[in-house]
C-alpha positions as CSV (number, residue, x, y, z in Angstrom):
1,X,148.0,20.0,7.6
2,X,145.4,18.4,9.6
3,X,145.1,19.7,13.2
4,X,145.5,17.2,16.0
5,X,142.4,16.4,18.0
6,X,142.6,16.9,21.8
7,X,141.0,14.4,24.0
8,X,139.6,15.1,27.4
9,X,141.9,15.0,30.3
10,X,142.6,11.6,31.7
11,X,143.9,10.4,35.0
12,X,146.7,8.2,35.8
13,X,147.1,6.3,39.1
14,X,150.2,6.7,41.2
15,X,151.7,3.4,42.3
16,X,152.8,3.2,45.9
17,X,156.4,2.4,46.7
18,X,157.9,1.3,50.0
19,X,160.8,2.9,51.9
20,X,162.9,-0.2,51.2
21,X,162.3,-0.1,47.5
22,X,163.1,3.7,47.4
23,X,166.4,3.0,49.3
24,X,167.4,0.4,46.7
25,X,166.5,3.0,44.0
26,X,168.6,5.7,45.6
27,X,171.5,3.3,46.0
28,X,171.5,2.5,42.3
29,X,171.3,6.1,41.5
30,X,174.4,6.7,43.7
31,X,176.3,4.1,41.6
32,X,174.9,5.7,38.4
33,X,176.2,9.1,39.3
34,X,179.5,7.6,40.2
35,X,179.8,5.7,36.9
36,X,180.0,2.4,38.7
37,X,178.8,-1.0,37.7
38,X,175.2,-1.7,38.8
39,X,174.2,1.9,38.6
40,X,170.8,3.0,37.3
41,X,169.2,6.4,37.0
42,X,166.4,6.8,39.6
43,X,163.0,6.7,37.7
44,X,160.1,7.2,40.1
45,X,157.6,8.9,37.6
46,X,154.0,8.5,38.7
47,X,155.0,6.8,42.0
48,X,153.5,7.5,45.4
49,X,156.3,8.5,47.9
50,X,154.0,10.3,50.3
51,X,155.7,10.7,53.7
52,X,158.9,8.8,52.8
53,X,162.3,9.6,54.3
54,X,164.6,11.0,51.5
55,X,166.6,13.4,53.7
56,X,170.1,13.9,52.5
57,X,169.7,11.3,49.6
58,X,171.2,11.8,46.2
59,X,168.4,12.0,43.5
60,X,170.3,14.1,41.1
61,X,169.0,13.7,37.5
62,X,166.1,11.5,38.9
63,X,162.8,11.4,37.0
64,X,160.0,12.1,39.4
65,X,157.5,13.3,36.9
66,X,153.9,13.6,38.4
67,X,155.1,11.8,41.5
68,X,153.4,12.2,44.9
69,X,155.9,13.4,47.6
70,X,153.4,15.0,49.9
71,X,154.9,15.3,53.5
72,X,158.0,13.7,52.3
73,X,161.3,14.4,54.2
74,X,163.8,15.9,51.7
75,X,165.9,17.8,54.0
76,X,169.3,18.5,52.4
77,X,168.5,16.2,49.5
78,X,170.3,16.5,46.2
79,X,167.7,17.0,43.4
80,X,169.8,18.8,41.0
81,X,168.7,18.5,37.4
82,X,165.8,16.3,38.5
83,X,162.5,16.1,36.7
84,X,159.8,17.1,39.0
85,X,157.3,18.1,36.3
86,X,153.7,18.0,37.8
87,X,155.1,16.6,41.0
88,X,153.0,17.0,44.3
89,X,155.4,18.2,47.0
90,X,152.7,19.6,49.3
91,X,153.9,20.1,52.8
92,X,157.2,18.5,51.9
93,X,160.3,19.3,54.0
94,X,163.0,20.6,51.4
95,X,165.0,22.7,53.9
96,X,168.6,23.1,52.6
97,X,167.9,20.9,49.6
98,X,169.6,21.5,46.3
99,X,167.4,21.8,43.3
100,X,169.7,23.5,40.9
101,X,168.3,23.4,37.4
102,X,165.5,21.1,38.4
103,X,162.3,21.0,36.3
104,X,159.4,21.9,38.6
105,X,156.9,23.1,35.9
106,X,153.4,22.7,37.1
107,X,154.6,21.2,40.4
108,X,152.7,21.8,43.7
109,X,154.7,23.2,46.6
110,X,151.7,24.2,48.7
111,X,152.9,24.8,52.3
112,X,156.2,23.2,51.5
113,X,159.3,24.3,53.6
114,X,162.2,25.4,51.2
115,X,164.0,27.4,53.8
116,X,167.6,27.8,52.6
117,X,167.1,25.6,49.5
118,X,169.1,26.2,46.3
119,X,166.9,26.6,43.3
120,X,169.4,28.3,41.1
121,X,168.2,28.3,37.5
122,X,165.2,26.0,38.4
123,X,162.2,26.0,36.1
124,X,159.0,26.7,38.1
125,X,156.7,27.9,35.3
126,X,153.2,26.6,34.6
127,X,153.1,23.4,32.6
128,X,151.0,20.6,31.1
129,X,151.5,16.9,30.9
130,X,150.2,15.3,27.7
131,X,151.1,12.4,25.3
132,X,150.1,11.4,21.9
133,X,147.9,8.4,21.1
134,X,148.5,6.0,18.4
135,X,145.8,7.8,16.4
136,X,147.8,11.0,16.7
137,X,145.6,12.6,19.1
138,X,146.8,14.5,22.2
139,X,145.6,13.5,25.7
140,X,146.3,15.7,28.6
141,X,147.2,13.8,31.9
142,X,145.7,15.1,35.0
143,X,148.0,16.6,37.7
144,X,147.2,18.6,40.7
145,X,147.1,21.9,38.8
146,X,148.9,23.3,35.7
147,X,150.3,26.4,37.3
148,X,153.3,25.9,39.7
149,X,151.8,26.5,43.0
150,X,153.8,27.8,45.9
151,X,150.8,29.1,48.1
152,X,151.8,29.0,51.7
153,X,155.3,27.8,51.0
154,X,158.3,28.9,52.8
155,X,161.3,30.0,50.9
156,X,163.1,32.1,53.5
157,X,166.8,32.7,52.6
158,X,166.4,30.4,49.5
159,X,168.5,30.9,46.3
160,X,166.2,31.6,43.3
161,X,168.8,33.2,41.2
162,X,167.8,32.9,37.5
163,X,164.9,30.7,38.5
164,X,161.9,30.9,36.2
165,X,158.5,31.3,38.0
166,X,156.5,33.0,35.2
167,X,152.9,32.3,35.7
168,X,153.3,30.6,39.0
169,X,150.9,31.1,41.9
170,X,152.9,32.2,45.0
171,X,150.2,34.1,47.0
172,X,150.9,34.2,50.8
173,X,154.3,32.7,50.1
174,X,157.4,33.6,52.3
175,X,160.3,34.7,50.3
176,X,161.9,36.8,53.2
177,X,165.7,37.4,52.3
178,X,165.5,35.2,49.3
179,X,168.2,35.7,46.7
180,X,166.1,36.3,43.4
181,X,168.5,38.0,41.2
182,X,167.5,37.8,37.5
183,X,164.5,35.8,38.5
184,X,161.6,35.5,35.9
185,X,158.4,36.3,37.6
186,X,156.3,37.4,34.6
187,X,152.5,37.2,35.4
188,X,153.3,35.5,38.7
189,X,150.6,35.8,41.4
190,X,152.4,37.2,44.5
191,X,149.5,38.8,46.2
192,X,150.0,39.0,50.0
193,X,153.4,37.3,49.6
194,X,156.3,38.3,52.0
195,X,159.4,39.5,50.2
196,X,161.0,41.4,52.9
197,X,164.8,41.9,52.3
198,X,164.5,39.8,49.1
199,X,167.1,40.5,46.5
200,X,165.2,41.1,43.1
201,X,168.0,42.7,41.4
202,X,167.4,42.4,37.6
203,X,164.3,40.3,38.2
204,X,161.4,40.5,35.6
205,X,158.1,41.2,37.3
206,X,156.2,42.3,34.3
207,X,152.5,41.8,34.7
208,X,152.9,40.4,38.1
209,X,150.4,40.7,40.9
210,X,151.9,42.2,44.1
211,X,148.6,43.4,45.7
212,X,149.2,43.4,49.5
213,X,152.6,41.9,49.3
214,X,155.3,43.1,51.7
215,X,158.6,44.1,50.3
216,X,160.2,46.0,53.2
217,X,163.9,46.7,52.5
218,X,163.9,44.6,49.4
219,X,166.5,45.2,46.6
220,X,164.8,46.1,43.3
221,X,167.8,47.5,41.4
222,X,167.1,47.3,37.7
223,X,164.0,45.3,38.4
224,X,161.4,45.3,35.5
225,X,158.1,46.4,36.8
226,X,155.9,46.9,33.7
227,X,152.1,46.6,34.4
228,X,152.7,45.4,37.9
229,X,149.8,45.6,40.4
230,X,151.3,47.1,43.6
231,X,147.9,48.1,45.3
232,X,148.3,48.1,49.1
233,X,151.9,46.7,48.9
234,X,154.3,47.8,51.6
235,X,157.5,49.0,49.8
236,X,159.1,50.8,52.7
237,X,162.8,50.9,52.4
238,X,162.9,49.3,49.0
239,X,166.3,49.9,47.3
240,X,166.4,50.9,43.7
241,X,168.8,52.7,41.5
242,X,167.4,56.0,42.8
243,X,169.5,57.7,45.2
244,X,168.7,56.5,48.9
245,X,169.3,58.2,52.2
246,X,169.7,61.9,52.7
247,X,171.0,64.2,50.0
248,X,174.8,65.0,50.3
249,X,175.9,68.5,50.8
250,X,178.7,68.1,48.2
251,X,179.7,65.5,45.7
252,X,180.4,62.3,47.9
253,X,183.5,61.4,46.0
254,X,185.1,64.8,46.8
255,X,184.3,64.4,50.4
256,X,185.9,60.9,50.5
257,X,189.0,62.2,48.7
258,X,189.4,64.9,51.4
259,X,189.2,62.3,54.2
260,X,191.6,60.0,52.3
261,X,194.1,63.0,52.1
262,X,193.5,63.6,55.8
263,X,194.4,60.1,56.7
264,X,197.4,59.9,54.2
265,X,199.0,63.1,55.6
266,X,198.4,62.4,59.3
267,X,195.9,65.4,59.4
268,X,198.2,68.0,57.5
269,X,195.9,68.0,54.5
270,X,192.2,67.4,53.8
271,X,189.7,67.0,56.5
272,X,187.7,64.2,58.2
273,X,184.2,63.8,56.9
274,X,181.0,62.3,58.0
275,X,179.0,60.6,55.1
276,X,176.4,59.0,57.6
277,X,173.1,58.2,55.8
278,X,174.6,59.1,52.4
279,X,174.2,56.8,49.4
280,X,177.8,56.0,48.3
281,X,177.0,53.9,45.2
282,X,177.8,56.7,42.9
283,X,181.0,57.7,44.5
284,X,183.1,55.8,42.0
285,X,185.8,53.2,42.6
286,X,186.5,52.7,46.2
287,X,188.5,49.6,46.0
288,X,192.0,50.0,47.7
289,X,191.2,53.5,49.1
290,X,192.4,54.3,52.6
291,X,189.4,55.5,54.6
292,X,190.2,54.6,58.2
293,X,188.1,56.2,60.9
294,X,185.5,57.1,58.3
295,X,182.1,58.0,59.8
296,X,179.4,56.3,57.6
297,X,176.7,55.1,59.9
298,X,173.5,54.0,57.9
299,X,175.3,54.6,54.6
300,X,174.3,52.7,51.5
301,X,177.0,50.8,49.8
302,X,175.0,48.0,48.3
303,X,176.8,45.9,45.7
304,X,180.0,47.9,45.6
305,X,183.4,46.7,45.0
306,X,185.5,47.5,48.1
307,X,188.3,45.0,47.7
308,X,191.4,45.9,49.5
309,X,189.9,49.0,51.2
310,X,191.3,50.3,54.4
311,X,188.5,50.9,56.9
312,X,190.2,50.6,60.4
313,X,188.1,51.9,63.1
314,X,185.6,53.1,60.7
315,X,182.0,53.6,62.0
316,X,179.6,51.7,59.7
317,X,176.9,51.1,62.2
318,X,173.5,50.1,60.5
319,X,175.2,50.6,57.0
320,X,173.9,48.6,54.0
321,X,176.8,46.5,52.6
322,X,174.7,43.7,51.1
323,X,176.2,41.8,48.2
324,X,179.4,43.9,48.4
325,X,182.8,42.5,47.4
326,X,185.2,43.5,50.4
327,X,188.0,40.7,50.0
328,X,191.5,41.4,51.2
329,X,190.4,44.5,53.2
330,X,191.9,45.9,56.4
331,X,188.9,46.1,58.7
332,X,190.6,46.0,62.1
333,X,188.5,47.8,64.8
334,X,185.6,48.4,62.3
335,X,182.1,49.0,63.9
336,X,179.4,47.1,61.8
337,X,176.9,46.9,64.5
338,X,173.5,46.3,63.1
339,X,174.8,46.4,59.5
340,X,173.2,44.6,56.6
341,X,175.8,42.1,55.4
342,X,173.7,39.5,53.6
343,X,175.7,37.8,50.8
344,X,178.7,40.1,51.4
345,X,182.1,38.7,50.5
346,X,184.8,39.2,53.3
347,X,187.3,36.7,52.0
348,X,190.7,37.1,53.5
349,X,189.7,40.2,55.4
350,X,191.4,41.3,58.6
351,X,188.9,41.9,61.4
352,X,191.6,41.5,64.1
353,X,191.8,44.0,66.9
354,X,193.3,47.4,66.1
355,X,196.2,48.2,68.6
356,X,196.2,51.9,69.5
357,X,198.3,54.1,71.9
358,X,199.2,52.7,75.2
359,X,198.9,49.1,74.0
360,X,195.1,49.3,74.0
361,X,193.2,47.6,71.4
362,X,189.8,48.1,69.6
363,X,187.9,44.8,68.6
364,X,186.0,44.6,65.4
365,X,182.3,44.8,66.3
366,X,179.6,43.0,64.2
367,X,177.0,42.8,67.0
368,X,173.5,42.3,65.8
369,X,174.4,42.5,62.1
370,X,172.6,40.5,59.5
371,X,175.3,38.4,57.9
372,X,173.3,35.6,56.5
373,X,175.2,33.8,53.7
374,X,178.2,36.1,54.1
375,X,181.5,34.8,53.0
376,X,184.3,34.9,55.6
377,X,186.6,32.3,54.1
378,X,190.1,32.9,55.2
379,X,189.3,36.0,57.2
380,X,191.1,36.9,60.4
381,X,188.2,37.1,63.0
382,X,190.4,37.0,66.0
383,X,188.8,38.7,69.0
384,X,186.0,40.0,66.7
385,X,182.6,40.4,68.3
386,X,179.4,38.7,66.8
387,X,177.0,39.1,69.7
388,X,173.5,38.5,68.6
389,X,174.6,38.4,64.9
390,X,172.6,36.4,62.4
391,X,175.3,34.2,60.7
392,X,173.0,31.5,59.4
393,X,174.6,29.7,56.4
394,X,177.7,32.0,56.6
395,X,180.9,30.5,55.2
396,X,183.7,30.5,57.9
397,X,185.9,28.0,56.2
398,X,189.6,28.8,56.9
399,X,188.7,31.7,59.1
400,X,190.7,32.3,62.4
401,X,188.2,32.3,65.2
402,X,190.5,32.5,68.2
403,X,188.8,34.7,70.9
404,X,185.9,35.5,68.7
405,X,182.8,36.2,70.6
406,X,179.6,34.5,69.2
407,X,177.5,35.0,72.3
408,X,173.8,34.8,71.2
409,X,174.7,34.6,67.5
410,X,172.6,32.5,65.1
411,X,175.0,29.9,63.7
412,X,172.4,27.7,61.9
413,X,174.0,25.8,59.2
414,X,177.3,27.8,59.4
415,X,180.0,26.3,57.1
416,X,183.2,25.9,58.9
417,X,186.3,23.6,59.1
418,X,185.5,20.3,60.8
């Protein structure tokens, strides 16, 4: 079998397109997506869309192969399943954009802003553009680099779950608090990148360059770290499967059982316990348990199933409850001041005030908590305190908000009823 000859790399010009023409293409793509007459899939490959306004537009399934989108406004745009192979998105505004399963192989995202963008299952691996000539020879088409480049990009709070970034160049990139579960980062260049608070559970970082990177308080549970260069990396507070916090004086599950017996018997049995600073992840199933007034400040409960739990007046100040499932729980009067609640599910929980003797009440307190992307759908937040709380992109649909105190809270892009 004769090997195909490979020609030298050739260049292909990008044809300019006006805002008016793009608006028409987007309109036809809307009809195409809706299955209506006159619809046509958006094909903008090798076009120059530099600086154009595409904010909030629907470009799902669009073909933008090797297009220029430098400095374009794509805020909140729908680019799900779009082909952005070899595309130049340098300095583009993609805040809150949806790029689920988008093909971004070989794309340049240098200094692009993808804050809060959804890149679930997106493909950001390195890639080459090529075509076969009539003579059967292969010609490579010049793009702005073959490795996906994210140098200087901002992906704060972005969703990169299951995204593929193997071989990508992401030096000096900001991934603060990004959701990167099961992300493929094999041989990725992440030197001097910021991954503080990022969730890298199950991610594959084999052969990655993390020299000088900051991973403070990142989640690296079951993260693959074969042949990773971590020289000068800051890994203070990184959460792994290893036990975190201070070592318990007795098996934690036994301590919790004594406390539960104390509560169930009104003090006749068991004893109140203090599990502050302990790692409770190996305490077994806690769903449905009655642990009111529990003292658990700075305790680690990351990723636990706490559905239906009773934690009335419990003290969990500074506790780590990231990615926990706490739906249908009784949390009246709970203290979650300064707690880590990123991506925590509080669906249908009761955060209402706890009525005590003499008709007095204890409000639930979540002051200064980090509750980005937390799910409060259907929760009772009556009179709950969120002073200075970070609730950016939290879901409050169907929540009862009467009397809730949001003074100084970050409510950026909060999802709630109209």
